[in-house]
N, C-alpha and C positions, 0 to 999 in steps of 0.2 A: 617434386622429386621425392620418391620413397626410398629410404635407406634402411637396410638390415645390417645390424651390427652384432656379430657374435662376440662372446666373452664379456658380456655386459657386467658380470659380477667382478671382473678384474679391474685393474687400475686404468688401463688405456680405454677399454670398451666403455667404461662408466663415463669417462671424460668426453669421449667422442659423442656419446648420446647427449650428454648435457650441453655440449657445444652446438650440436645439431639442433637441439630444441631451442636454444637461444637465437638461432638464425632462422627459425620458423620452418625448418624442414619437417617432413613427416618421417620420423626416425624411430625405429623399433629396436630396442636392445634385448637380446636373448642370452640366457645362460644354459647350463647343462640341464637344469630342471625343466626348461621349456621344450627342448628336443635334444635327442641324442645324436651328435654329429658323426658317431661311428656306425650308425645304421643308415645305409644308403637309401632305403625306401622311405624311412622317416624324414630324412633330409629332403629328399625329392618332393614328398608330399607337402611338408611344412613350407618350404621355400616357394614352391609353385602356387600354393594357396595364398601366400602373402604377395607374391609377384612384385618384388622390389625392382627399382631401376638400378640400384647399386647394392653390392654386398661388400662390407668392410669386415674382413675376417681377422678378428683379434684373438679369438679363442685358441688356447694352446695348452699342452702339457708342459709346464715350465719348471717342474721339480728336477733341477739339473742333476743332483746327486742320486735321487731315487730312480731316475730314468736309466741309470747304468744297470739296475737289477730288475726294473719293471718295464722291460723293453717292449713287450707286446702292447701294453696299454699306451705307452708313449707313441709307438708307431701308429696305432689305431686312431688316436686323437690327431696327431700332428700331420701324418701323411694321408691316411684314409679319409679322415674328416675333411681335410682340405680338398682331396680329390672329388669327394661327393658334392661338396659345395661348388667347386669349379665346374663340374659337369652340369649341375643344375643351372648355374649362371649362364652357361653356354646355351642351354635349351630355352631359357626365357630372355636371352639377349640382355643380361644385366652386366653393368661394369663390375669388375672384380678387383679388389685390393687385398693382398695378402701381407700380413705383418710378419716379418722375419727378424733375424737377430745377428749380432756381431759374432755369435758362436759358430757361424758357418765357416769362419776363417780359422787357421791354425794358431793365430795369435802370437807370431814371432816377429822380431825386428822392432823398429821404432817409428817407421813411416806409417801414416794413415793408409788404410786399405781403400783402394778406389773401387767403384762399382763394377768394373770389368775384371778385377783380380779374380783368379780362379779360387773358388772355395775349397777348403781342405779341412773339414771339421775334425777335432781330436776327441770329442765326446759324443755319446749316443744322442743326447738332446740336439746338439748342433747338426749331427748327421740327419736326423729326422726333419729338421727345418730346411736343410739343403735339399733333401729328397722332395719335400713339399714344394719348394721353389721350382724344381724341375717339372713336377707334375702340373703346376699352374701353367708353365710355359708350353708344355706339350699339349694341353687340352684347349687352351685359349689362344686366339691370335692377338688379342689386346689385353693387357693386364698391368697392374701396378704391383710391384714387390718393394716393400719398404723395410729396410733393415734398421733396427733400433738397438739401443743399449742402455743399461743402468737406469731403468725408469723408476720414477717415484710419483705417486699420485695420492689424492685424498682418500680414495677407496682402496681397501686392502692393505697388505703388509709390504713393507719395503725397508731399505737400508736406513733411511732417515728416521723413520719411526722406531726402528730397533735401536739405533744409537741414542736417541732421545730417551727411550725407556731405560737403557742401560746406565745412562748418565745420572739417573735418579738414585742409583745405589752403588755406583762404581766410581772411584777416584781416578782409576787408571785403566786403560784398555789397550790390548794389542790388536793392531789392524794391519792387514797386508799392504805393503808399500811398493811392491814391484809389479802390480797389475795396473795398467793405465787405460783410461777410457773417458767417456763424456757422460756425466750424470744428466738425465733428461726428464724434464717435467712433463707429465702426460697432458697437462692443460695446454702447454705450448704445442705439443705434438698433435693434439686433436685438431687444433685450428689449421695446422698445415695439411693434415690428411683431408679435411673437408674442403680446403682450397683446391687441393690436388684432384679430387674426384670430380670436380666441376669442369675439369679440362680434359683434353684428349692427349695429354703429354705422358704417354704410357712409358713403362720401362722399370728398371731397377734403380732405386734411390737409397741413399743413406740419410737418415734423419735423426739428428741428436742436437742437444743444445751446444752452443759454441764453447770451445776451450777443452782442455784435457787436464786430468789430475789422476792421482792414485787413490785407492780406497782410503788410505790413511789421511791424505790431504783432504779428501771429501769429508771424512769424520771431523777433522779439525775445524773445517769451515762450518759444519753443522753446529758444533759446540760454540764457536765464536759468535755466530748469528743468534743462537738461542741463549747466549749468556751463561753457558755452562763452563765449569772449571776442570772438567775431566781431562786428564792427560792422555794423549794418544802416542803409543810407542809403535813405530813402524817396523814390521817384521817381514820376512820373506815368505813367498808362497810355500817353500819347502818347510817352513816352521809352522805352517797352518795347513796340514794335509787334509784333503777332501776326497770323497769317493770319485768325483769326476774331475778331470783336468780342466783348469780355467785358463783361458787365453791371457797371456801377460800383456799382449798388445791388442787392445780393443779400440784403438783410434780408427775412426771412420772419416774418410774424406766426403765432404758434402758438395763437391764440385758440380755434380749433375743437377742438384737443386738450383744452384746459382745459374748454371747455363740455361736452365729452362724457366728462369724468371721468378722462381719462388723465393720468398723472403727467408733468409736464414733465421733460425731460432735464436732467442737471446742468449747471452753468456750464462753458463750454468750457475755461476755465483749469484748473479742478479735473480735468476729464476728460483734458486734455492731460497733466497731471502723472502721472495714473494710467497713461496710455498709454506715456509715456516710461519710466516705471519698469518696465512690462511688457516693453518693447523691450529694456531693459538686462538684464533677467532672461533673455530669450531668448538674448542674446549670450553670457551666462555659461554 
C-alpha cells in the first residue's frame, strides 16, 4: 500500500508518516516545499506521478486569527487545495481521507457534537474547512472525513510546548477557562487514521482523546505532570479577546468510531503524560 500524506511538516502529518513507516507501509510525506496544493496542474502532475493507493490530506491553513484577514490564501489552501487533491484521487482511484476540525461547529451548548449535527462555523477558518468537507463529498463517492481538535505532537508548535516555555519565566498565567474540548495527541491519532484507511468504513468521524477539559484545566495538568509550580488563573473568553471567535464548546462525540469497531483513543491525561515524557527524552 502506497500512502501520500500532505502536511508532513505539521504535527499530525509528521506522526502519520512516522507511524506508517513503523508499520512497513510505503508512505510519502510532503510539505509546501514539495508541491503547491493551490496549483491544480501541479497537484495533478505530482500525485499522478506518485500514483498512491491512499491520500491522507493533513495539510491546512490553520492560523485561525490570521485567516480572518488573509481570506484568499486560507480559501486557496483549505478549499481549492482539497478540491484539487480530491479530483486527482478520483482520477487515480485512490482512497481519500480529509482531516477537518471542531471549528466547523458554532460551539454553543454543553453537549458533545455528533457526526450528523449540522455544521455552522463562526470563523473564516472553520468556514473553509466546512466548505472543503462539502467539496470532498461532492467529488467522491467514498471518503473519510475526520474532525479533530486541540492537537499536540512532537513536531511543530502547540499549547503544551507554549505552556512549558512560559513556565520557565512566569510564576502565574491567565488561561481561558470557559472553552471546553479534548486535547489530542497526534501520536494516538495517527494510529487510528492508519487503522481506518485499511477499511472501507467510510464516512464522517470525530476523533479525539477521551475526556473533556478547559484550556485552564489543560494548562494545570501540563504543569502538574511536568512538576512546574506556575499558577493558572482561569479567565473568560471575553477577558482574552482574539481576532477570530473561538467555539466555547468543542466537545465531539466519538460514537461513530465505536459503532464501526474502532478503538477509542486513550484518556487525554494519560496521553499527555506520555507526550511530556517523550518531550523530556527528546531534550536529553
